[in-house]
C-alpha angles and dihedrals in degrees: 000000000000092000092049092051093047091047095052096041100035121009097043092054092046087054092050094249129135110258120226107230091187091057092048091051091051092049090053092049094050087043091057092050091051092048091049088053094049090047095052102035105037135041085062096146099028136024092221105040123068094217129018126342100293138065111278140168090272091065089050092051094044092047096048093047091050091046090065089066096052110123093025134089088272091076089060090058096054098077086065087065103050098181095048087044092051090050093055095042092053099043098037093059092056116108094238090056095047096048091049095045100045095106094041092053091049089050091052092050089054089052091051132082116325114257122226122219118201113198145148114236090214087071117083090203093052091047089051092055093050089048090053090052093051098045090044089058094237115153101229129152107244104212112189112202138176136222092277095058090047088062096042127114091240093056098039087056088062097036117016089195090064094216135133146256102056136161122208113194111170108300089343119099121185125180134188123049103258094051091046092052091050092048094050090049092051100036103038104014122237130193086215090068108014100187096153101035109032106025095174095054089041089055089054093046089049090051093050091051089050092049092052092049093049093048120025093013090053092048094048092051089053089052091049091052095048095047137013121243089240093058089050093049092051089053099242107112094136092149112125091216088055093053092049090051092052089055090051086050091056090052090056088049090058090054092053091046087057094052088057094046095054094046126085091202124101093224136047098271108014143327095308130066114258140178091274091059090054091046093051092044091053092049091050091050090058092046093048099044101032105030098031097234112170102223088197082085087074104044099190093045089047092056095045090049088053090054097046090047086063092047120115113282096006091118094041090053096044101040096091090045091053091049088052090050092048091048095051093047 
């Protein structure tokens, strides 16, 4: 009955098929009868175990069946069956259940409500998150906004800080790029940042992201503070502090270049593209098109950027940014 309901309300829509509301309603009614039978005929010796006083295969089966209905209307039914509900709560919080259901829970999340991502295309960090969502196959609404929208009542109601990027997933609101990247990895799953499925690789990706923020990200922030992007685009950044910050930035580029030179991998962490690659490519796009840095000064980085600029969704993510650059110039 759970499988029938999930199919009609979630899976069929994901496959682009028309759901059968009558079948879904019948499945719920049959499920209520089954839950009532379980509640009254089992859990005799324990309020948390189907049979007897100890954990058994019956608990495994029931918990796994009920888990299929998480994130659907089925979850709202369970409090009416306190013993069944207690069984699910106890066993679904155990480590063996969590480790065996990671992928299932992430797939359910992808079948759930569509998240909305608010971002400004001028920001390399925002573009990186939009790119992660697209490459990971997450059906999110990408909503490009401007400074006026960030200060609007509508947006301040969602995010009192009034900052972007921000991801809205149902009742959950996550701001700031690093937090959003981790939320995406845990909630929906992504090979670009496999926190839940390949923790050793995820740790290397996390380390790479932190390295980028502490080096090139920090230098870019100092440049932005010393001279507005508009001034740079209009070719009049005559500020001495700005020029000094550009020299610091070039020093960080040398450090990143060395990292590529000592590695046998095609990408930043290993032989597969990860979130750090997307983040760095977005940063370099800003440095190349806004600040006029000639990447040929760093040959390995130049070749790598050429490869990344041909990667899936690079053009889609950067098209609005390139339009802004052309307009300002």
